[in-house]
C-alpha positions in Angstrom: 145.9 103.8 326.2 148.2 102.8 323.3 147.7 99.5 321.5 150.2 96.9 322.6 151.0 94.0 320.2 151.7 90.7 321.9 152.9 87.4 320.5 152.7 83.9 321.8 155.9 82.0 321.7 155.3 80.5 318.3 154.6 83.9 316.7 157.5 85.5 318.6 159.8 82.8 317.1 158.5 83.5 313.6 158.9 87.2 314.1 162.5 86.7 315.1 163.2 83.9 312.6 164.3 81.4 315.3 162.9 78.3 316.9 160.4 78.3 319.9 163.1 76.6 321.9 165.5 79.5 321.3 162.9 82.0 322.4 162.3 80.1 325.6 166.1 80.0 326.2 166.3 83.8 325.8 163.4 84.2 328.2 165.0 81.9 330.8 168.3 83.7 330.5 166.6 87.2 330.9 167.5 88.3 327.3 163.7 88.7 326.6 161.1 89.6 329.1 157.8 87.7 328.9 154.3 87.7 330.4 152.5 84.6 331.5 148.8 84.8 331.4 146.7 81.7 332.2 149.8 79.5 331.7 150.5 80.9 328.2 153.7 82.8 327.6 153.5 86.1 325.7 156.1 88.6 324.5 155.3 92.2 323.6 156.4 93.3 320.1 158.3 96.3 321.6 160.4 93.8 323.6 161.2 91.8 320.5 162.1 95.0 318.6 164.4 96.1 321.5 166.0 92.6 321.4 166.6 93.0 317.7 168.1 96.5 318.3 170.5 95.1 320.8 171.7 92.4 318.3 172.0 94.3 315.1 174.6 92.0 313.5 172.1 89.1 313.8 169.3 91.1 312.2 170.9 93.5 309.8 168.9 92.3 306.7 165.6 92.2 308.7 164.3 95.6 307.5 164.7 94.6 303.9 162.6 91.4 304.4 159.6 93.2 306.1 
């Protein structure tokens, strides 16, 4: 079974460089799929990476920063 990296909302927001509120809006709108476990919302890194891939103009300098 492959390792799956997951982020809580705060870490997902930092990963994407946006606010927690923005991540929640994207989840509510269906732009990002999330998991809820024990009342805590998590997002898989693969989902975040796919989101970035779908919005290349917003994240064009991202690879240089990492």
